[in-house]
Steps between C-alpha positions, in 0.01 A plus 500: 500500500637836395527749792573883508835429646588268206337637186489298187806552289274625216407794711871613547550527115422836331270417203623798318873447554567428137339822382681708770831349421441572120408869547772550758763364251345713222525808705876432579578436130329836398642692787868389450557687170353807660739473796782453253397804293493730808828371624341425832787410744375551859794329651726809411320677786687276752847529354758660723536817295128546471454446881770739573338781285156430637635522854662844430176617333275393796746649758481834341122515577577538881422733663187617314495881428263672749582857525205745506593659163533180315169351641321817410629453141390140497155597624469757223614260234270219636200740474615590144512123415141448598399809312667382186317165518170653580515768221619227263207277590257800462622560144499126424136478598418813273668308225373147566133574557410661163701231308335232701153627417581532123675160464267284697296277282217477760419864434485468107152559373591330159602181700147469644392326169778236554791621274651847544515720197830523324583865580424483878698173515813642353464815704494286818782296377704815450416613857606154635828512316559850652460361840730219414770756388451710822547203741768335301744778545617480867451809714884525536539541124224767495682681782820494321324658214322766696820586692649609168189690399397682812822461704569347835225495761158357596335595184674219313393245756140611500482489114677156489266350754192649311591346181598152612233471759236645263563205264483251796182642644336523154569127420390373849192720505386372170549138599304561824214662315475239237517204731198599721128480443393716197126455478414823668753692279369342185142585612579855553679525151200339324255738665681808381737572782842648428829309539571726813154420650566127434828519664382707806185299571587156349862413523642721778266406789583131480864545432581801713658302790738315264588805308572700805692212657737468197551882493597513872751206432647692203544804708699299747713375208541852376660602835767231453557605141540866598794407719666318214432783265696722728825317386457656141441853645123491532515645865379366826665264746663289221695789370637591850575125555707479164686804606598359836608167345719685244660687811549158669307629803368171625342661817274714285422210275386269778284771661327576163451128434331454859277801411422356165410155659274687747338696207421192307368313803275800590373510135437132514302553818291781360436284172397215702272696714325674203455156322360357806252788530405462153470131513 
């Protein structure tokens, strides 16, 4: 008699072991050429020379800079970083919303009959390609372009975030709107409602929470991006961090890194709180 203490041998075998083995082996076979192409050699981190350089670099972080003048500078640049991210997201919304409304198939009147007319179809395809172009160019590249056009400073960071995030928001907004229930929207369009009315009273009410949640998440990402953009002269905490690294001032670097970690953690908490309130 089989007991719980002595299970049948068949119960100890994984019935899907062959499939797991196959897919694990296939993943390794596909991953290996990628590792070779990237010259991925993590063991070099533990070589004597690498450990010595790492030790000197970490030792330069102590003690952290904490004089009043420097902390005031960090506070000002931190606030500027949040301002860059928020202003950039505001412009991204102003760009993404009209592009979303014009490129969403659900709001097409000609598509109510089944197949969209040729001219509206290609118009929407053109807008979708515009969104692809905007989000395909990293915000760092946009920042490099705008630094040369408008000069160093936060303006470059704001414009860079606006373009890249405008493309991201437009794409995801469109997918959210088209994946939900569209009966109310189509009913409004069939009964003479405008596209804007169909959006405001048909699509928006049922998708508002998801749209807002994604927007808040992107604002959190924009704060991280604004720090990185500072390394190419787009202002904010990142630009000050890059300057301190060039001067090999490890104390200032660790202080700003700590502030940045706190800033991201705070943004994460605000984002989570807003998503919870909307959920």
